[in-house]
Structure formats: structure tokens, C-alpha cells
Steps between C-alpha positions, in 0.01 A plus 500: 500500500709199600527393135601852396780509758628159394491602135696815578762294677539265208535778243855569623681180402797434723852369443636199677872556491592135468254417225729573209759229550535184297451172688799397707592191695399676822134438429364530854631853527222613263267485801690762699524851352821670607578870492875558494612804702875467458733515203517124457444260214129472429332195348177558312568865414709682247756721671327812370157387623642421843665839521177687428302292749770571757449872441125447536508308828773718654394829347616695806851391598419586862194273495447261789443129452129561563493763221645246257262223606202734461572531126474126437163406343439209740558696822302749707631689803317566826622836626489606865793741469767605254708217653410133536241455226365145495521320162214267410469288187195610307246532785611208713598602853855460628385193695376342177823559306872468565772765519854356497849644503723289276287191568511555876191520717487813712216612725435856612506569872208745501143395576376799293696396188723808515805299396450274197825331397540741208586794731823329603626484140631797303511506116881483515463162678292359215588313186145421388141453612330169419121484502309173510122517476433128474523246780767524768779272384772752575382630834276242663125478521342832400195578289588844365851445366850606595736795466865401532751785526829353380807661653778642287825305491865593495635501144813335359670744261823402330565856382523667842533408863300787652183668377205678651272800503381786720172685475348804668167672457220715640119500472301811580158369608638361828836680510643150455862394449617171350868404511640168388830333418615164367845337474585175320824300531581235240779246540578168339272292724346757733263789427361728770246780475406743776235768491352762728212745468342767717160662467352784699166664432295759684124542504397517136273750330191370324338657195408859573777540757346342812766344725425141605609463866667181622622405151874538567756217518871423501674174415842347440553187290830318461605161376775279370490205264788271402547231236777241525581242232567176685594328173394500136148383587410623847461857626411611850322827575466689827255786556463738790235772483428747779237771509418753775220754497397747770264792562256355248163672481173333397236770446223248424557314829469605865863405572842559346816289505796590716723230349479219244802285425584186304798264504500258206771241431532210257755248376447304180679255274428483125597278213395637162674226301353160422542205733372220281142602426486744794573871465450835676532341843486730804508456877426792731488570873376830640394687811340838560393704798259796503439744786224759487393758759175693462449802722280807521731722704501772232123509457286765669161465670524125547278351772763251617866452413599152370813311400465210254823308428512195275758250385535235234767232459518260207740218421474292186655338200427336169646273235404524134612345174394432143491150349519481121316180415555547127527784249133593535424406861627632831410480868566788742499393864525700821489405867493770766433561867471799730434576864357841597457637852275802559431708805338841551371677807335819619565702816240765584585790730185642655558805716483424872501120450754224460598413140281235335669230292361251251618291207361604163680211328530236771839327457448259214708290264429377148689201363456440128650239270411439140585310184410618152570414139431633151480249216555670163438332168548660160251316284624651176665820381187699584349334808623482861333346805602571861350300786596623845414350836595570858417380850574685824475393861431784745525481875398812694522518877488740793830478683426656842238431766425872524400506135281194542332644809430830324335340197298260713287792627353514148413129521751431223671158496870542571632161388747461211363540149629259235386522138607340171447735206487402134560689175479397137500695173491414131635751250478473123669743262482506123713713267307560179806656339795723587259788563214349703479280813211375717530371858226355723522387863258306722595453865387394844684638802469532877639739758543492876334767719750759622606540862288815524197312372558215744648663809454878468375657824315830465696630202360841411438550127506870412343426160157416639547601865442155653700287739579158349542169682625170366324169465694175542209306344558657157528267204758558225377688195501316168469650154419386149662735247494543125732732309556567131760714329559596140813686394690580187631761263392653172730743325590774748248370757556256786200410709358271763168442670422291809164413654447307823217363716521341845247345739636497856320256725497539880594864445638660818354835603439693820132497606348726766437332838243707693550298819864605545626823654771714342850544640599808299351831613261623230491175300177427309480146636669162486538276194614139499651319204259236366468286189243624247366247246688653209610817321570580134792702363542583131689747291711583198845642430623637172800678359629639175843600371533704182849546355497700175880524513786448745469851639125509572302274736143494624415268793149457641373285787141455618335288769146435618373300800164379629408321823184387677405273790239222508224761554602688181630786715824678411822381657707775662825634355414444133666773291334654191640502147852647500710592199857627460624627163863591441656660190881510483710678238879474469687797354871427495615457859176644640159344555161649571220292652140621538254297705129504572334306784123454489254330734124476484277569800428208733139516615454129561626473857449274803258647752596228751859627497394867528675555166508843337431574137780661301487745213664465161831675448758580234857605575793572271876460543791635297843336527837591348826305483850595387794261465854621467842442651717643774871415522439231240224328700122499438292776659121500497271786602130435555244768567135566461168605641245250634134602535579784265172688554497451880178297504344414837410132477507165676497144373230260613735283706629801695377480859343784692424727205861625507595690186801396292802732448445810289748649253840341559814632335793258518864491395737203527871470405654156443872449436652165407867405529 
């Protein structure tokens, strides 16, 4: 059966968007696929190909950032609500991979992972999404890879000083509104862009019409970015991004969120010209602050009311540059550092008694500094070798005596933890001709245990119903990975296929501790994070683009994953085969796009994690687009129906058996000026 599933996944050959380009001098960039989400110059794609992929990834113009990420072949989304889905690369957990905003580290303030960094970024904030599945040169020491959400920049435009857009739309499944606006100023040396968006959604209706309680949310996102030309070579950039969400329901969890807010700021200096043999030099300083308040005040029949606030503060910076050693050899170098403070607590209000207080994340600080480099050598016109290496020094410490005293009751050491982590990868790519390219990667990487894994104190996990406690004796995970990709084009076809295999040693997982008592009322027991000998993760991704002519496009993406521990038992949260097919037809100024999403059943589940099996499903979407003009400026109207036949279904990574939205009719107007 396993071989049949893998074969089915490989039948649908996938497109890698960047695979069609001729070799350029920026050789190391071949390692980092990049999906452009803004109307900017794209390297590695024809303009027409980019435009169709943009329509594919942002099929619904009211889509959230999570909706866009979910369509990328390398990413899966853990869903606990219609808001705050957690992106993971392939099947690696968020602790095993990195999620950056414009190269900046940012840590959620929720112990239950309700606020991954992606929820604080709206599509209008984004220029592109970069995905790195090899070792962690860009983001530090990780074993699963990195997603970097690059922020959009203000644009210099000699033809006009002011430009912008406004957009308004409605979606029926959750009675949701999405309003957004953007304004760009362009001067001789200064360009400034501001944007704002507002979303409000009620409880959505799943397939068949059932209303999902506690699935509502409201949020406001606003930001400003400015570019200033210091001289002919140097440019400085300032970014300020703010995001506020409130009344956020989480139907798969026992608590909701009263408020979640982010304040993100950065200042950078760039030189894109050559300074001798150096080029693309950048220096950046940044800071961000996250505040998150869980509460259950709107829930009914709860045994005990609780408040669970959390906060995260990160300061950091980096310097990067490219050294051109000769015409065929270059060295990319990057040095970075970051300091992150985390704190979360719980106050329990039991009737007739004084409130009880405890720290769920005892005050802790992580100081990280790293140095990495990529050596790229073009052997000949067909062959390219990239060798990347990185070392990180981590220092993690508890910062208050209260936190140390609390953890000491578990007999956990409370002294500072200092680790040196190492990463190295070798990548070889060979272009057989203009139509066919092969890339292989071998890597070794390490990652530091997260603060939850080290210091977490009775964190309730609604997925399996256990309380989790940390373990300060954990060793870092290390992984050996192999990856191969083949991509190319033949006539009207463009295709790509990737396979990967990873052995993760000292794999971190929660294991049941029968000698410990629960803290949460009704919990199944207590689990502590421990190191298992190893685990295996494997999978494949494929895509296909068919372009018979400039007006007709077919895009298909497929992914398959497999995971097991050292006892040959299934790892939890491994999705089944999933396929998305999209057919787009242009007729004058109108476009019609039909889509079909398919997933096989997942019957291979983790009994240790109390995981549920999921059934296969098939859902269809129909999308329409019209472009015209109003008062001489572009006007775009998007509409459509998602889950056309109102199927009741859930994806395997959806917690709590909560059904996904049913039939959703949407309409969005966008006006540019």
C-alpha cells in the first residue's frame, strides 16, 4: 500500500517555478526557491509564467497569508481555527524549522502555538516568500528548513508621485469582510509606502451548514516602509509593522484569545553596487514585541476560569555580503545575532478560593549568534557546486528566581544551557540542456530545543489531551538529509519532481510519565519531552504546468509525506497525499479558473499521540476575474465559489475533528490609482 501511495504521488509531476532560468551569476540563489507575490521584477521566470503562478497562489484576492502558504508544495498547515494556522515545512515541526519576517527572528507569545509569526503579516505586506529546505544558512541552526516572508518595499516611480489601491470584499461562509488600502509616495531620493487592512469574520459554516462555534475573529494590520537614497551606492530602509487581533476563537482548543498584538520595527542599510569584489552588502537592526492573552471567559460549562497571558521580545541584527572571487566563484557570508525573552503565566480562579498563579513559560532568555557562508563554484557551463556551512552559539537561561524555583520541583537542572551547533551542506546541480536540470543535496544540521521543550510547565496539549513539561537535560536534535530534484520543460510542459529523506537523531518527543500528576482538569496524563534514538522522515513533491497557448494554463501540485520513529511506529501529524489542480482560461479581459483539491485517507496514525484517522476528500472551486477601468484607472473584480458542492471534510492536520468551511461565495473589488 505504501508503494502504491508513493507511486500515485509521483504520477503528478510538479513545477518548480525557478527551474526554467538560464544560469546567472547569482549561483547560490538556486538553493532558495522564491515565490513572488508582488508586481516586481522576477528572476528565473518569464513574466507570463510568474503572472499565472501569482494567480495560482493568490487565487482568492481576500486570501490570508496562511491561505497562500498552504498552496506551496513544501508547506503544510496545522489548523486549530480559521485564524492562526501554523505553517510547517514538509512534516517538520515549527521547532525544527524557521519562520522569519524579512530575515528577522520573531517568536510567538503563546505557549499553545496560537500565534505563529505568519499571523502578523498580511498579503499586502509581502513582496515574496522564500523557502529553504536545505541547511539553515539563512536563519540559523534548524533541521527542517526556513520560510522567509520578505516585506514589500516602497517603489520609486519617475512617472508619478502618488499611487495606490483600495480593495473591499465579502465572503459568505463566515460573513467575513476584508478591507485594505495602500498608498505609495515617490520622490527623487525618498519613497514611502503605507498600508492598512481590516478583517472581520463570524462563526463559519462547515459543509452541510453546521455552524462552528468559537471560530470568529477580527484584526487590524497597518504598516509603513520607507526607502531613502543616501547616495548613488547606499540606500537605507525603515520598516514598521503593527498588527492587532481580538475576539479570536479557537474551536479546537479549550481557550480563545482576547487579544494578540505585534509591534515589528527594522532599520537596514544596503549597497547593491560593487565595492571591489564585494556586492549586495546589507546591515540590519530590528526589534519586535508580541503580546498574547488567552482567556475562556466566553466559554460555557468550564470547570474553572483561567487567564493565560504571554509575551515575547526579540532584538537582533545581521550583516551579509557577497564576495566575487572570480567569474565562476563566489562566497556569500552572513553574521547574525538575536536575543529573545519569553514569559507566560496562568491564573486560575476557583470558586470560593484565592486565585492560583503559576508560570507556564518561566521567564527565560535565549541569546544566539551565528556565522555562515556559502561557497559557490561553477565548474563548467553545466555544473554548479554549493558548499554551505554555519555555526551557532546558543545560551539559554532562566532569568528569575521564581522560575528556577518552580522548575526545581521537577528535579530539572536550572543552570544556564550553552550549546554550539553545526551545519554543513553540499549541493550539486547539473544542467543537461536548456530543458532539463538535476539538483542533489546532502546535509548535516542541528537544532536547539525550544523553550517549551526545555522549560514548559504543565502546558496542556489539546491534540492528545496531555499536560506537557519541559526537560532541561534535552540534547539538540541532529539530522542527516538527502534531497534530489529534477526539473525541466518539454514543449508545452514544465515539470519538477523532488524526493527527500531525513534521519533525525536524538528526536524530541513527549513521552507519558505515569508517576506525575496532571494539572489540567480532565487531562489524560503528563508527558515530558525526551530524546528518542532517532526518527525517519521522507516524502516527495511534484508539480506540472501545461501551457498550450497564452490564454490557457493548467497547474498541478502534489505532495506526499512519511514518518516513523525508531520503533517503526508512525509519527504524529503526517499528512496523506494531497493534490491541487488548477485550470485557468483567459477570454479577453475576463478569466475563469476551475480548481480541484484531492486528499487520500490517512489511516497510518500515531496511537501514542491519540491521533485520529481522516477520510479522503475531494472539493472543487470556481473562480472568476474581470479587469477593466474606472476613471482611467485599473479596476479588478474577483468572485467565485469555494467548496462548490458544500462538502463536509477536514484535513489531517486539523485539530479536534473540526470541519473546514463549506460553500463560500466571495466577491472582491480592487481599484488602483
